[in-house]
N, C-alpha and C positions, 0 to 999 in steps of 0.2 A: 832643851827645846829641839824638836826634830823639824827640820825644814823640808817640806814636801812640795813638789812641783808637778803640774800636769805637763804634757808634752805632745808633740805630733809624732806618733810612733811610726816606725818603718815596719811593714809586715808584708806577708805574701799577698799578691794581687787578688782582687775580688774574683777574677776569672779562674783562679786556682783554688778557690775555697773548697770545692768538692774533693780536692786532693790533699787537703791539709793534714789528714791523719798520716800520710806518707811523707810529709815534708818536715815534720818536727822530729826531735830526738830527745833522749835523756840528757842531763847535764854532761859536759865533756868528760868529767873525771870518773864516771861510772860506765863509760863506753869501752867495751873490750875490743880487741882487734877483729874478732869474729863479728860482733855487732856492728862495728863500723862498716864492714863490707856489706852486711845485710841492709843497712840503712842506705848506703850508696846505691845498692841494687834496687831498693824499693821505689826510688824516684831520682832522676838525674839532678833535681834541684833540692834534694834534702839538705837541711841546714848543716849536717855533719861535714859537708864539703867546705864550709866556712869556719866552723869551730875546731875542726881537726883537719886542716888543709894538707894537701900533698905537695911535694916538691915537683917542679916542672923543669924542663931543660932551660927555659928562659927566665925562671924565677925561683927563689927559694920558697919555702912553705908559706911564710907570712906575706911576702910580696904577691904570691899567687892568690892568697885569700883576698887581698885588697883588689886585685885585678878582677877576680871573679865577682866580688861584691858589687863593684861599680858596673860590671857588665849586666848583672841581674837587675840592677836599678834601671839602667838604660833600656833593657829589653822588657821592662814592665813586669818582671817576675816578682820583684819587690816594689812596693809603692808606699808613699807617705800619706798619713791621715791629713785631712784638711783642717781639723779642729784640735785645739789643745784638749787633751782628755786624760782622765784616769781610766784604768781598765779593771773591771770587776772580774776576778778570776775564781773559778770553781773547779776543784779536782775531786772526782769520785774514784774510789778504789775498793777492790774486793779483798776483804780481810776477815779471817775467822768465819768464813761461810756466809758473810753478809756484805752488802754494799754500804760503804760509809762515804762521807764527803766533808770538805771544809771550804769556806769562802774567804777570800782575801781581796786586796786591791793592789794594782801595779801602778807605780809612778816613779818619778825621779826623786832621789834622796840626796840632799847636800852632803858631800863627803866631809867627815869630821875626823879629827885625831882621837885616838882612844882615850887620851887624858881628859877630854871634855866630858866623858861619861854619857854623851848623847847616843853614841853607837858603841855597843859593848861586844867584845869578843869572848869566846870561851875555850878556844883551842889554839895551840901553836900551829904554825904553818911550815911548809917545807920550801926550800929555796928553788928547787928545780921546777915545780909547777908554777911558781910565781914568775920565773924567768920566761917560761913558755907563754903564759897569759899576757905578760907585759909586751912581748914581741908581737903578739897578735893585736893587742890594743894599739900599740905604737903605729902599726902599719894600716890598720883598718879604721881606727878611731871610732870603734863601734862596740857596744855591749850587746852580745847575742844571747846571753843567759841572764838569769835573775839572781840577785843576791836575796836569799831567803831569810827574812827577818821576822822576829816575834815582838809583839807589843802587848801590853796589858790593857784590855778593854773590859774590865770587870763589870762595869755598868751597862755594857753593850750599846753604848750610844753610837759608836761607829758601825758596829755590826748591824744595827737596825737600819742604818742608811744603806749599807751594802745590800742587805736583804731586800729592801724596797726597790733598789736599783736593778733587781734581777727579775722583775715581773714581766718585762717585755721579751721579745725574741732576741736570743743571743747572736752576737756577731759570728762566733764559732761554736759549734756543738758537734763533738766527734769522739770516737774511741781511738786511743793511741794505736797506731799501726805497729809499734815496736813492743807493745805490752797490752794484751787483751784485758788485763785487770785494771786498767786506768782509763778514765774518761775525763774530758776537759770541756769547759764552756767559758766563753769570754763575752762580756758586755762592755760597750763603750759608754763612759760617763762623761758627757761634755757640758752638762748644765753647770754654769759658773757658780751659781749660788750653792749648789750641793757640794761642788768641789771645795769651795771656800769653807764650808762647814767641816769637812773632813780635815782640811789643812789646819784649821784653828783647833780642832779637837786633838790633833796629834802634837800640837806645840808644847804641851806640858808632859809629854811622854819621852822615854828613851827606848831604843830598839836593841834587841839582842840578835847578833848574827847566828842563825841556826846552821846555815850552809852557804858557802861562798866566801870564806875567809881569804882564800888566795886571790880571788877576783877583786874583792874589796881593797885589799892591801895593794894590789897591782894598780887599781884605779887611783888610789891615793898617791902612789909613787908617780904615776903618769901626770897627775895634777901638778905635783911639785916640779916636774921636769918642764911642763909647759909654762908654768909661772916664771921659771928662769929665762925661758926664751922670750917671754913677754917683757921682762925687765930689761933684757939686752936688746930689745926691739927686733928680735929675729922673727917674731910672729905678731901680726897686726890685726888679726880677726877680732871683731867686737863681741860684746855680750849678747846673750839671748834675752829678749824682752818677753816675760811671761805675762800674757794679757790678763789671765785670771787673777793673779796676785799683784800685778804691777811691779814685780821685782825684775832686776837685771842680774843675770848670772853668766859667768863664763861657762861654755859648754862642758869643759873638763872638770868643773867643780861638782858635778852631779853624776850619780851612778844609777843604773836601772835596778829597781828594787821591788820585791814582793813583800807586802806588809800583811802579816798573819796575826790575828787575835789568838793568843795561845790558850784562851779559856774554852775554846771549842773542844768537844770531847774527842774528836777524831785525830787531833794532833798527838803524835806518838814518837818515841825514840826507840829504835831497835838496838839490841845489844851488839857490840862489836867484839867478836871472839878473836883470840890470838892463836896463830899457828907458828911454831918456832922450829928452826933448823939450827943446831949447834955446830960449832967448828970441829969439835971432837966428838967421839962416840958418847952419847948421852946415857946416863944411868940415874934414874930418879931415886933409886934406893939410897945412893950415897948422900942424897940431900935430905933424907927423912929426919935425921937427927936435928938438923937446923929447922926444918919445917915444923916438927913437933914442939919446938920451943914457943911458937906463936899460934899454931893451928891445931885444931882437932881433926884427925885424919880418919876417914872411913872409906872402905872399898865399896864398890857398887853392890856386890852380893850381900854385904852386911846390912844394907838398907832395904834392898828389894828381895832378899832371900832367894836370889836366882842369879845366874851368870848373865852378863850382858849379851843380848841377842843381836849380834852384829849382822846377822842375815835378815833381820827385820827392823829396819830403821824406824818404822812407824812406832813400834812399842818402845824402842830405846829412846827416841826423841821425846815421846810423850812422858815417859818416866822422868827423864832428866828435866824437862821443861816444868813439869808440875812441882818437882822438888825445889828447883831454883825459884819459882814463883812463891812457894811457901816460905822459903828462907828469907826472901826479900820482904814479904809482908810481916815477918817476925823481926825485921830490922837486923838480920844477921848478915855478915859479910862472908859469903860462901862462894867458892870456885869449884868447878868440875874440871879435873885434869885427865886428859886422854894421853896414853903413851902409844908409840908405834907398835908395841908388842901386845896390844889389846887389853891393857889394864885401865881401869877407870877408878879414880879416887875423888871423893868430895872432901874439901878442906875448908874448915870454918874458923875464922879468927876467934881465938879464945881469950883475948886480952883487950882491955880498953886501949884505944889508940893513944890516949894521953899517958898511959903507963909505959907504953913502948917508947914514945917520944915526949918526955915531960916538957920539953921546950916549946911545944905547940901553944900558940896564943889562942885566945877565945875567937878572934876574928878569922883564924885559919882552921878551926875545928871542922866546919862543914866540908871544906876542901880535903882535909886529911882523912875524913871518914868516907870519901868516895871509894867505891869498889875498885875503879880503875886506878886510882892513886895508890891504894893499898897493894894492888896487884903489882904495879911497877916498882914502887919504892921498897916494899917489904919482900916480895917474892922474886921478881925477875932481877932487879938491880942488887938486891942484898943476898938472898939465900942462893940464887942460881948464878951469882956473879962469877963464880969459879968456872962455870961452863959457858964460855963466851958465845953469844948468839951470832950466827952467820947471817941470818935473816929472820925478820918477823913480818908475817903478812896477816891479813884480816879477812874475816867472813862474818856474815850476819845470820847464818843458818847452822844449826847443829849438824844437819845432813852433810853439808859440804865439808865441815871440819872432820867428821868421821871418815868420809870418803878420802880426803887428802892425807890425813894423819895415819889412819889405820891401813888404808888400801892404796896409798900413794907411792909405792915403790921407793921407800926411803926419802921421799921428798921432804918430810918433816919428822922431827923426833917427838914433838909434844904439841898438844892442843889444849887451850885453856878457855873454858866457857865461863862467862861472867854475866851478871845482870846489868841492864841498862840503867843509867841514872834517871831520876824523874826530872821533868822540865823545871819544877820548882827548885830543885837542887842546883841545876845549871844556872838558873837566874841568880840565886843567892850568891853563888861563887863568883859569877861575873861581876855583880854589883860590888863585891868586896875586892875587886881588882885581881883576882886569881885567874890563872889560865890552866886549863886541863891538858893532860898529855895528848899528843896527836892520836887521832882515831878514837876519841872517847865517846863520840856520839854519832848516830846516823839517823837523822830526822827522816821519817817516812810518812807519806810518799814524797818523792822529789817532784818539783814542777818541771815541765818540759822546756826545752830551748827552741827558739825559732818562732814562737807565736807573736811576741811583742819584742821589737828591737829598738835600741836607741843608737842612732848614728849622730855623732857630734859634727857640728859645722865648723871645722877647723881648716 
């Protein structure tokens, strides 16, 4: 059972509505240093100042975020809604030459332990980002960004309610200032009867975290820390009364969440390619004997009857993308390997994974057959283990991989292109309690930060 709550959101003031395109930002973890400076320049009040705060002479980064947040509320730059609401969210994006869109809703979700199977994860997290997000939450007691979750609404009962709730004029309607290929619209949903219908329809579902694992786990940690303070009488603030549901919850027990019906056609996962720098000089040839034990190896020119055209990324990318798509449709586990000396190989698993690892149980088969799992377990951790990696970084485009691996002045030794998993694969694996390697998925497009904010009354 998923517990959903409406709330009185904090958002930019009505008087700043015309500037909203320059006030929002992408999620914190995909903002580069260059983009951060561009966002700060776009508007003095851009949300990036709160989600990626700067250190000041009188305060560290996180203290400064809290000071700035309270100042923005005091100066009516940010204001609270007067009604408990859910918020209908629509994101449009330009993809493959056409505009696509999906609709979802925003509300508070009761924080659960993963063991409950109400909230499912699919990726491992890193300690450093969690520490950073925890410090921001501890000081500001605010969720600035959305936990992006997926739920199954196969009969479209919730989706129909969402669609009907978007007939009127939206509260926000704008193109993202940071990306011309993204558009956003928001509607307030304050009708208690409609909210109650959505809440009841969600009670028999579970949700899968698509993006925001670090923030979810940070919120759960924060909840436990506040519980300890309450038990020791260090904190005496009361529960929030939710008028719509009649429930009482402590503010820290909920997290700001985007609920997306994954049955919409526009929901997609982008592949996350690997770029590797080894500690010692890397030579792919010395690994070929081990690679040939499990993979069929072909060079680029064997398949396309021509040498790779590195001076024409468009042709190169098109050829590789089409072949990788074809291999995925044929249920083949194929990877494309780039070397810094301009060699391109396609390697395809030529054995059933059960024959390689006979100990695999039936419940683990979907997990072990994931391309990203095969890549790490069999290729990177096994075959290439003698060549210790100094760093592995990630990209979602073949163009960037080619640019950095082939023309990056020895920045990387190897690039590996792989296919993205299907959403159905991610779901099955999560339901079975398995967790994918870090950077296995990149759900696209990402929702923006700063439109709807949850500030806890602590």
